[in-house]
C-alpha positions, 0 to 999 in steps of 0.5 A, spaced: 342 670 520 343 665 515 335 665 515 335 672 512 340 669 507 336 664 505 329 668 505 333 673 500 335 667 496 328 664 496 325 672 494 331 672 489 329 666 486 321 667 486 323 674 483 327 672 477 322 665 475 316 670 474 320 675 470 322 668 466 315 666 465 310 667 459 304 670 461 297 670 458 293 676 456 286 679 457 284 685 453 285 689 459 292 686 460 294 687 452 292 694 453 298 695 459 303 691 456 303 690 449 298 695 445 293 701 448 288 700 442 283 704 444 288 710 446 292 710 440 286 708 434 290 708 429 297 707 430 301 701 433 305 704 439 309 698 444 307 699 450 313 694 453 320 696 454 323 689 452 321 684 446 314 681 446 312 675 442 305 674 442 303 668 441 295 668 438 293 660 439 288 656 441 286 650 445 284 645 439 290 647 435 296 642 434 301 647 430 300 651 437 302 645 441 307 643 438 310 651 438 309 652 445 314 649 449 319 653 444 316 659 447 317 656 454 324 654 453 326 661 449 323 665 455 327 661 460 333 662 455 333 670 454 330 671 461 328 678 461 331 680 455 324 678 452 316 677 454 313 672 451 305 673 451 300 668 450 292 671 447 287 665 446 284 667 441 277 663 442 277 667 448 279 674 445 278 674 438 278 681 438 286 682 439 286 677 433 282 681 429 287 688 431 292 684 426 288 681 422 290 674 424 286 669 419 291 662 421 294 660 428 299 659 430 300 666 429 306 670 432 307 678 433 313 680 434 314 687 438 321 689 439 322 696 443 321 701 438 319 700 431 314 696 427 312 689 429 314 682 426 307 677 424 309 671 423 303 665 421 305 658 422 308 653 425 316 655 427 321 651 430 325 654 436 332 654 432 328 659 426 324 664 432 332 664 435 333 667 428 327 672 429 329 673 435 337 675 435 334 679 428 330 684 432 334 685 439 340 688 435 
């Protein structure tokens, strides 16, 4: 019985950890989780069921490296209320083009209902929390 309980606790802990992880997107997973721009060519339609934060970044970008730990912390802090995604603009420039991204880091914050918010440039953790709280209301 004790082993069964420990197994259940381990599975629940792994599930919680997975749901609180930042997820790197490809074009296919972007269409599934954020916006299927091929199906909805002219209209923004968010595919998710919680606030999404899509971080458009590049590995060589200094400000991107500075904002990344804030986003990881916020994902853990807010848990299943938000989902942080990352899109490497060097690998998926087509996705950055959808939002006319010219500078990085750029965050696309997509509430469950309504239009997305675009934040260009570095923001500290407090500024990001303020934006998240506005969109969760």
